LUMGUTI-693432 format. One record per residue: residue number from 1; y, x, z of N, C-alpha, C, O in turn. Coordinates in Angstrom, 2 decimals. Layout:
! LUMGUTI-693432
resi->NUM&n.Y->Y&n.X->X&n.Z->Z&ca.Y->Y&ca.X->X&ca.Z->Z&c.Y->Y&c.X->X&c.Z->Z&o.Y->Y&o.X->X&o.Z->Z
...
//
This chain:
! LUMGUTI-693432
resi->1&n.Y->151.39&n.X->118.93&n.Z->40.13&ca.Y->151.00&ca.X->118.71&ca.Z->41.50&c.Y->150.43&c.X->120.02&c.Z->42.05&o.Y->149.81&o.X->120.81&o.Z->41.34
resi->2&n.Y->150.65&n.X->120.22&n.Z->43.33&ca.Y->150.14&ca.X->121.41&ca.Z->44.00&c.Y->149.25&c.X->121.01&c.Z->45.16&o.Y->149.29&o.X->119.87&o.Z->45.63
resi->3&n.Y->148.44&n.X->121.97&n.Z->45.62&ca.Y->147.62&ca.X->121.76&ca.Z->46.81&c.Y->147.90&c.X->122.90&c.Z->47.77&o.Y->148.41&o.X->123.96&o.Z->47.39
resi->4&n.Y->147.56&n.X->122.67&n.Z->49.03&ca.Y->147.75&ca.X->123.70&ca.Z->50.06&c.Y->146.39&c.X->124.31&c.Z->50.39&o.Y->145.49&o.X->123.63&o.Z->50.88
resi->5&n.Y->146.26&n.X->125.59&n.Z->50.11&ca.Y->145.02&ca.X->126.30&ca.Z->50.39&c.Y->144.88&c.X->126.54&c.Z->51.90&o.Y->145.81&o.X->126.32&o.Z->52.66
resi->6&n.Y->143.70&n.X->126.98&n.Z->52.30&ca.Y->143.43&ca.X->127.22&ca.Z->53.72&c.Y->144.38&c.X->128.26&c.Z->54.33&o.Y->144.68&o.X->128.21&o.Z->55.52
resi->7&n.Y->144.83&n.X->129.20&n.Z->53.51&ca.Y->145.74&ca.X->130.23&ca.Z->54.02&c.Y->147.20&c.X->129.78&c.Z->54.02&o.Y->148.09&o.X->130.56&o.Z->54.35
resi->8&n.Y->147.44&n.X->128.53&n.Z->53.64&ca.Y->148.79&ca.X->127.97&ca.Z->53.64&c.Y->149.53&c.X->128.10&c.Z->52.32&o.Y->150.61&o.X->127.52&o.Z->52.16
resi->9&n.Y->148.98&n.X->128.85&n.Z->51.39&ca.Y->149.63&ca.X->129.02&ca.Z->50.09&c.Y->149.53&c.X->127.75&c.Z->49.26&o.Y->148.52&o.X->127.04&o.Z->49.30
resi->10&n.Y->150.58&n.X->127.46&n.Z->48.51&ca.Y->150.56&ca.X->126.33&ca.Z->47.60&c.Y->150.18&c.X->126.83&c.Z->46.21&o.Y->150.75&o.X->127.80&o.Z->45.71
resi->11&n.Y->149.21&n.X->126.16&n.Z->45.60&ca.Y->148.79&ca.X->126.52&ca.Z->44.24&c.Y->148.72&c.X->125.26&c.Z->43.40&o.Y->148.67&o.X->124.15&o.Z->43.94
resi->12&n.Y->148.73&n.X->125.42&n.Z->42.10&ca.Y->148.66&ca.X->124.29&ca.Z->41.18&c.Y->147.28&c.X->123.63&c.Z->41.28&o.Y->146.25&o.X->124.30&o.Z->41.29
resi->13&n.Y->147.29&n.X->122.31&n.Z->41.35&ca.Y->146.06&ca.X->121.52&ca.Z->41.39&c.Y->145.27&c.X->121.74&c.Z->40.11&o.Y->145.84&o.X->121.75&o.Z->39.02
resi->14&n.Y->143.95&n.X->121.92&n.Z->40.25&ca.Y->143.09&ca.X->122.15&ca.Z->39.08&c.Y->141.85&c.X->121.27&c.Z->39.23&o.Y->140.96&o.X->121.56&o.Z->40.01
resi->15&n.Y->141.81&n.X->120.19&n.Z->38.46&ca.Y->140.70&ca.X->119.25&ca.Z->38.54&c.Y->139.37&c.X->119.92&c.Z->38.21&o.Y->138.32&o.X->119.50&o.Z->38.70
resi->16&n.Y->139.41&n.X->120.97&n.Z->37.40&ca.Y->138.18&ca.X->121.68&ca.Z->37.05&c.Y->137.51&c.X->122.31&c.Z->38.27&o.Y->136.28&o.X->122.43&o.Z->38.31
resi->17&n.Y->138.30&n.X->122.72&n.Z->39.25&ca.Y->137.71&ca.X->123.29&ca.Z->40.46&c.Y->136.93&c.X->122.24&c.Z->41.24&o.Y->135.89&o.X->122.54&o.Z->41.82
resi->18&n.Y->137.43&n.X->121.01&n.Z->41.25&ca.Y->136.72&ca.X->119.92&ca.Z->41.91&c.Y->135.43&c.X->119.62&c.Z->41.15&o.Y->134.37&o.X->119.50&o.Z->41.75
resi->19&n.Y->135.54&n.X->119.49&n.Z->39.85&ca.Y->134.36&ca.X->119.20&ca.Z->39.03&c.Y->133.31&c.X->120.29&c.Z->39.20&o.Y->132.12&o.X->119.99&o.Z->39.34
resi->20&n.Y->133.73&n.X->121.55&n.Z->39.19&ca.Y->132.77&ca.X->122.66&ca.Z->39.35&c.Y->132.11&c.X->122.63&c.Z->40.72&o.Y->130.90&o.X->122.87&o.Z->40.83
resi->21&n.Y->132.87&n.X->122.35&n.Z->41.77&ca.Y->132.30&ca.X->122.31&ca.Z->43.12&c.Y->131.28&c.X->121.18&c.Z->43.25&o.Y->130.22&o.X->121.37&o.Z->43.83
resi->22&n.Y->131.61&n.X->120.02&n.Z->42.71&ca.Y->130.67&ca.X->118.89&ca.Z->42.77&c.Y->129.42&c.X->119.21&c.Z->41.96&o.Y->128.30&o.X->118.92&o.Z->42.39
resi->23&n.Y->129.60&n.X->119.81&n.Z->40.79&ca.Y->128.47&ca.X->120.17&ca.Z->39.93&c.Y->127.55&c.X->121.16&c.Z->40.63&o.Y->126.32&o.X->121.01&o.Z->40.57
resi->24&n.Y->128.12&n.X->122.17&n.Z->41.29&ca.Y->127.30&ca.X->123.14&ca.Z->42.00&c.Y->126.51&c.X->122.48&c.Z->43.13&o.Y->125.32&o.X->122.76&o.Z->43.31
resi->25&n.Y->127.17&n.X->121.62&n.Z->43.89&ca.Y->126.47&ca.X->120.92&ca.Z->44.97&c.Y->125.39&c.X->120.00&c.Z->44.40&o.Y->124.30&o.X->119.89&o.Z->44.95
resi->26&n.Y->125.71&n.X->119.35&n.Z->43.30&ca.Y->124.77&ca.X->118.45&ca.Z->42.65&c.Y->123.53&c.X->119.20&c.Z->42.17&o.Y->122.41&o.X->118.70&o.Z->42.28
resi->27&n.Y->123.73&n.X->120.40&n.Z->41.65&ca.Y->122.61&ca.X->121.20&ca.Z->41.17&c.Y->121.72&c.X->121.71&c.Z->42.30&o.Y->120.58&o.X->122.12&o.Z->42.06
resi->28&n.Y->122.24&n.X->121.69&n.Z->43.52&ca.Y->121.48&ca.X->122.20&ca.Z->44.67&c.Y->120.52&c.X->121.16&c.Z->45.28&o.Y->119.72&o.X->121.50&o.Z->46.14
resi->29&n.Y->120.62&n.X->119.92&n.Z->44.82&ca.Y->119.73&ca.X->118.88&ca.Z->45.35&c.Y->118.62&c.X->118.57&c.Z->44.35&o.Y->118.68&o.X->118.98&o.Z->43.19
resi->30&n.Y->117.62&n.X->117.84&n.Z->44.82&ca.Y->116.50&ca.X->117.47&ca.Z->43.95&c.Y->117.01&c.X->116.70&c.Z->42.74&o.Y->117.94&o.X->115.90&o.Z->42.83
resi->31&n.Y->116.38&n.X->116.95&n.Z->41.62&ca.Y->116.81&ca.X->116.33&ca.Z->40.37&c.Y->116.81&c.X->114.81&c.Z->40.45&o.Y->117.64&o.X->114.16&o.Z->39.81
resi->32&n.Y->115.90&n.X->114.24&n.Z->41.21&ca.Y->115.78&ca.X->112.78&ca.Z->41.29&c.Y->116.98&c.X->112.12&c.Z->41.94&o.Y->117.19&o.X->110.92&o.Z->41.76
resi->33&n.Y->117.77&n.X->112.87&n.Z->42.71&ca.Y->118.94&ca.X->112.29&ca.Z->43.38&c.Y->120.26&c.X->112.81&c.Z->42.82&o.Y->121.32&o.X->112.54&o.Z->43.39
resi->34&n.Y->120.20&n.X->113.54&n.Z->41.75&ca.Y->121.42&ca.X->114.11&ca.Z->41.17&c.Y->122.27&c.X->113.05&c.Z->40.49&o.Y->121.78&o.X->112.04&o.Z->39.98
resi->35&n.Y->123.57&n.X->113.32&n.Z->40.50&ca.Y->124.51&ca.X->112.46&ca.Z->39.78&c.Y->124.56&c.X->112.90&c.Z->38.32&o.Y->124.19&o.X->114.02&o.Z->37.98
resi->36&n.Y->125.00&n.X->111.99&n.Z->37.47&ca.Y->125.16&ca.X->112.31&ca.Z->36.06&c.Y->126.49&c.X->113.02&c.Z->35.86&o.Y->127.38&o.X->112.92&o.Z->36.71
resi->37&n.Y->126.64&n.X->113.75&n.Z->34.75&ca.Y->127.94&ca.X->114.36&ca.Z->34.45&c.Y->129.08&c.X->113.34&c.Z->34.42&o.Y->130.20&o.X->113.65&o.Z->34.83
resi->38&n.Y->128.81&n.X->112.14&n.Z->33.96&ca.Y->129.84&ca.X->111.09&ca.Z->33.92&c.Y->130.25&c.X->110.70&c.Z->35.33&o.Y->131.44&o.X->110.51&o.Z->35.60
resi->39&n.Y->129.30&n.X->110.57&n.Z->36.24&ca.Y->129.63&ca.X->110.25&ca.Z->37.63&c.Y->130.49&c.X->111.35&c.Z->38.24&o.Y->131.46&o.X->111.07&o.Z->38.95
resi->40&n.Y->130.14&n.X->112.59&n.Z->37.97&ca.Y->130.91&ca.X->113.72&ca.Z->38.49&c.Y->132.33&c.X->113.69&c.Z->37.94&o.Y->133.29&o.X->113.93&o.Z->38.67
resi->41&n.Y->132.46&n.X->113.41&n.Z->36.66&ca.Y->133.78&ca.X->113.33&ca.Z->36.03&c.Y->134.61&c.X->112.22&c.Z->36.67&o.Y->135.79&o.X->112.41&o.Z->36.95
resi->42&n.Y->133.99&n.X->111.08&n.Z->36.89&ca.Y->134.72&ca.X->109.95&ca.Z->37.48&c.Y->135.15&c.X->110.25&c.Z->38.92&o.Y->136.25&o.X->109.87&o.Z->39.32
resi->43&n.Y->134.30&n.X->110.91&n.Z->39.67&ca.Y->134.66&ca.X->111.29&ca.Z->41.04&c.Y->135.84&c.X->112.25&c.Z->41.01&o.Y->136.79&o.X->112.09&o.Z->41.78
resi->44&n.Y->135.80&n.X->113.24&n.Z->40.14&ca.Y->136.90&ca.X->114.19&ca.Z->40.03&c.Y->138.20&c.X->113.50&c.Z->39.67&o.Y->139.25&o.X->113.80&o.Z->40.24
resi->45&n.Y->138.14&n.X->112.56&n.Z->38.73&ca.Y->139.33&ca.X->111.83&ca.Z->38.33&c.Y->139.85&c.X->110.96&c.Z->39.46&o.Y->141.06&o.X->110.86&o.Z->39.67
resi->46&n.Y->138.95&n.X->110.32&n.Z->40.20&ca.Y->139.35&ca.X->109.48&ca.Z->41.33&c.Y->140.07&c.X->110.31&c.Z->42.39&o.Y->141.08&o.X->109.88&o.Z->42.94
resi->47&n.Y->139.55&n.X->111.49&n.Z->42.67&ca.Y->140.17&ca.X->112.37&ca.Z->43.65&c.Y->141.53&c.X->112.84&c.Z->43.15&o.Y->142.49&o.X->112.91&o.Z->43.92
resi->48&n.Y->141.63&n.X->113.17&n.Z->41.89&ca.Y->142.90&ca.X->113.60&ca.Z->41.31&c.Y->143.96&c.X->112.51&c.Z->41.46&o.Y->145.09&o.X->112.79&o.Z->41.85
resi->49&n.Y->143.60&n.X->111.29&n.Z->41.16&ca.Y->144.53&ca.X->110.17&ca.Z->41.29&c.Y->144.93&c.X->109.96&c.Z->42.74&o.Y->146.10&o.X->109.73&o.Z->43.04
resi->50&n.Y->143.96&n.X->110.05&n.Z->43.65&ca.Y->144.25&ca.X->109.89&ca.Z->45.08&c.Y->145.22&c.X->110.97&c.Z->45.56&o.Y->146.11&o.X->110.70&o.Z->46.37
resi->51&n.Y->145.04&n.X->112.18&n.Z->45.07&ca.Y->145.95&ca.X->113.27&ca.Z->45.44&c.Y->147.37&c.X->113.00&c.Z->44.95&o.Y->148.33&o.X->113.23&o.Z->45.67
resi->52&n.Y->147.49&n.X->112.51&n.Z->43.73&ca.Y->148.80&ca.X->112.20&ca.Z->43.17&c.Y->149.48&c.X->111.09&c.Z->43.96&o.Y->150.70&o.X->111.12&o.Z->44.16
resi->53&n.Y->148.70&n.X->110.12&n.Z->44.39&ca.Y->149.25&ca.X->108.97&ca.Z->45.11&c.Y->149.73&c.X->109.33&c.Z->46.51&o.Y->150.48&o.X->108.56&o.Z->47.12
resi->54&n.Y->149.32&n.X->110.48&n.Z->47.04&ca.Y->149.77&ca.X->110.89&ca.Z->48.36&c.Y->151.28&c.X->111.14&c.Z->48.40&o.Y->151.93&o.X->110.94&o.Z->49.42
resi->55&n.Y->151.82&n.X->111.58&n.Z->47.28&ca.Y->153.24&ca.X->111.87&ca.Z->47.21&c.Y->153.62&c.X->113.18&c.Z->47.89&o.Y->154.79&o.X->113.44&o.Z->48.16
resi->56&n.Y->152.63&n.X->113.99&n.Z->48.16&ca.Y->152.83&ca.X->115.31&ca.Z->48.77&c.Y->151.66&c.X->116.19&c.Z->48.37&o.Y->150.70&o.X->115.73&o.Z->47.76
resi->57&n.Y->151.75&n.X->117.45&n.Z->48.72&ca.Y->150.66&ca.X->118.38&ca.Z->48.40&c.Y->149.53&c.X->118.21&c.Z->49.42&o.Y->149.74&o.X->118.44&o.Z->50.61
resi->58&n.Y->148.34&n.X->117.81&n.Z->48.98&ca.Y->147.22&ca.X->117.68&ca.Z->49.91&c.Y->146.64&c.X->119.05&c.Z->50.25&o.Y->146.79&o.X->120.02&o.Z->49.50
resi->59&n.Y->145.97&n.X->119.12&n.Z->51.39&ca.Y->145.29&ca.X->120.36&ca.Z->51.76&c.Y->143.90&c.X->120.37&c.Z->51.14&o.Y->143.39&o.X->119.33&o.Z->50.72
resi->60&n.Y->143.30&n.X->121.53&n.Z->51.09&ca.Y->141.94&ca.X->121.67&ca.Z->50.58&c.Y->140.99&c.X->120.79&c.Z->51.39&o.Y->140.10&o.X->120.15&o.Z->50.84
resi->61&n.Y->141.19&n.X->120.76&n.Z->52.71&ca.Y->140.32&ca.X->119.95&ca.Z->53.57&c.Y->140.44&c.X->118.46&c.Z->53.24&o.Y->139.44&o.X->117.74&o.Z->53.22
resi->62&n.Y->141.67&n.X->118.00&n.Z->52.96&ca.Y->141.85&ca.X->116.60&ca.Z->52.59&c.Y->141.14&c.X->116.30&c.Z->51.27&o.Y->140.53&o.X->115.24&o.Z->51.12
resi->63&n.Y->141.21&n.X->117.22&n.Z->50.34&ca.Y->140.54&ca.X->117.03&ca.Z->49.05&c.Y->139.03&c.X->116.99&c.Z->49.26&o.Y->138.35&o.X->116.17&o.Z->48.64
resi->64&n.Y->138.50&n.X->117.86&n.Z->50.10&ca.Y->137.06&ca.X->117.85&ca.Z->50.38&c.Y->136.64&c.X->116.51&c.Z->50.97&o.Y->135.60&o.X->115.97&o.Z->50.60
resi->65&n.Y->137.44&n.X->115.97&n.Z->51.88&ca.Y->137.13&ca.X->114.66&ca.Z->52.45&c.Y->137.12&c.X->113.57&c.Z->51.39&o.Y->136.24&o.X->112.71&o.Z->51.38
resi->66&n.Y->138.10&n.X->113.63&n.Z->50.48&ca.Y->138.16&ca.X->112.64&ca.Z->49.39&c.Y->136.93&c.X->112.75&c.Z->48.50&o.Y->136.36&o.X->111.74&o.Z->48.09
resi->67&n.Y->136.52&n.X->113.98&n.Z->48.20&ca.Y->135.34&ca.X->114.20&ca.Z->47.36&c.Y->134.11&c.X->113.62&c.Z->48.04&o.Y->133.33&o.X->112.90&o.Z->47.41
resi->68&n.Y->133.92&n.X->113.92&n.Z->49.32&ca.Y->132.74&ca.X->113.42&ca.Z->50.04&c.Y->132.72&c.X->111.90&c.Z->50.07&o.Y->131.67&o.X->111.29&o.Z->49.84
resi->69&n.Y->133.85&n.X->111.28&n.Z->50.34&ca.Y->133.91&ca.X->109.81&ca.Z->50.38&c.Y->133.61&c.X->109.22&c.Z->49.00&o.Y->132.93&o.X->108.20&o.Z->48.89
resi->70&n.Y->134.12&n.X->109.86&n.Z->47.96&ca.Y->133.87&ca.X->109.37&ca.Z->46.60&c.Y->132.40&c.X->109.53&c.Z->46.21&o.Y->131.83&o.X->108.66&o.Z->45.55
resi->71&n.Y->131.80&n.X->110.63&n.Z->46.62&ca.Y->130.38&ca.X->110.84&ca.Z->46.35&c.Y->129.56&c.X->109.78&c.Z->47.06&o.Y->128.65&o.X->109.19&o.Z->46.47
resi->72&n.Y->129.87&n.X->109.53&n.Z->48.31&ca.Y->129.13&ca.X->108.52&ca.Z->49.06&c.Y->129.34&c.X->107.13&c.Z->48.48&o.Y->128.42&o.X->106.31&o.Z->48.49
resi->73&n.Y->130.52&n.X->106.86&n.Z->47.97&ca.Y->130.80&ca.X->105.57&ca.Z->47.34&c.Y->129.95&c.X->105.38&c.Z->46.09&o.Y->129.65&o.X->104.26&o.Z->45.70
resi->74&n.Y->129.56&n.X->106.49&n.Z->45.45&ca.Y->128.68&ca.X->106.43&ca.Z->44.29&c.Y->127.21&c.X->106.37&c.Z->44.70&o.Y->126.33&o.X->106.30&o.Z->43.85
resi->75&n.Y->126.95&n.X->106.40&n.Z->46.00&ca.Y->125.58&ca.X->106.31&ca.Z->46.48&c.Y->124.83&c.X->107.63&c.Z->46.46&o.Y->123.60&o.X->107.65&o.Z->46.62
resi->76&n.Y->125.52&n.X->108.71&n.Z->46.27&ca.Y->124.87&ca.X->110.03&ca.Z->46.20&c.Y->125.06&c.X->110.75&c.Z->47.54&o.Y->125.83&o.X->111.71&o.Z->47.64
resi->77&n.Y->124.37&n.X->110.28&n.Z->48.54&ca.Y->124.55&ca.X->110.79&ca.Z->49.89&c.Y->124.03&c.X->112.20&c.Z->50.06&o.Y->124.60&o.X->112.97&o.Z->50.83
resi->78&n.Y->122.98&n.X->112.56&n.Z->49.37&ca.Y->122.36&ca.X->113.88&ca.Z->49.56&c.Y->123.33&c.X->114.99&c.Z->49.15&o.Y->123.38&o.X->116.03&o.Z->49.81
resi->79&n.Y->124.08&n.X->114.79&n.Z->48.08&ca.Y->125.02&ca.X->115.81&ca.Z->47.64&c.Y->126.10&c.X->115.97&c.Z->48.69&o.Y->126.48&o.X->117.10&o.Z->49.02
resi->80&n.Y->126.60&n.X->114.87&n.Z->49.23&ca.Y->127.68&ca.X->114.94&ca.Z->50.23&c.Y->127.22&c.X->115.66&c.Z->51.48&o.Y->128.01&o.X->116.35&o.Z->52.12
resi->81&n.Y->125.96&n.X->115.50&n.Z->51.85&ca.Y->125.45&ca.X->116.13&ca.Z->53.05&c.Y->125.31&c.X->117.65&c.Z->52.90&o.Y->125.25&o.X->118.36&o.Z->53.91
resi->82&n.Y->125.27&n.X->118.15&n.Z->51.67&ca.Y->125.14&ca.X->119.57&ca.Z->51.43&c.Y->126.40&c.X->120.33&c.Z->51.82&o.Y->126.34&o.X->121.53&o.Z->52.08
resi->83&n.Y->127.57&n.X->119.61&n.Z->51.87&ca.Y->128.84&ca.X->120.30&ca.Z->52.16&c.Y->129.43&c.X->119.82&c.Z->53.42&o.Y->130.49&o.X->120.28&o.Z->53.82
//
């Protein structure tokens, strides 16, 4: 699967980039509202599956929206508000 970067280039999808971005945002909030590594992993996997189900290459912006919605679905609103 590929994704479309902001500059229009298509690159191979890398779930680790999603996991790293969520982890960085998670580390930027107070410890009391942080998600667990398992929650982050599940969000990354959910986004990966959603991207595959699109049947086309999603854009970075679409992936960011999916991540934010998945974070909010886990009840971690503070992390989503950081981005």
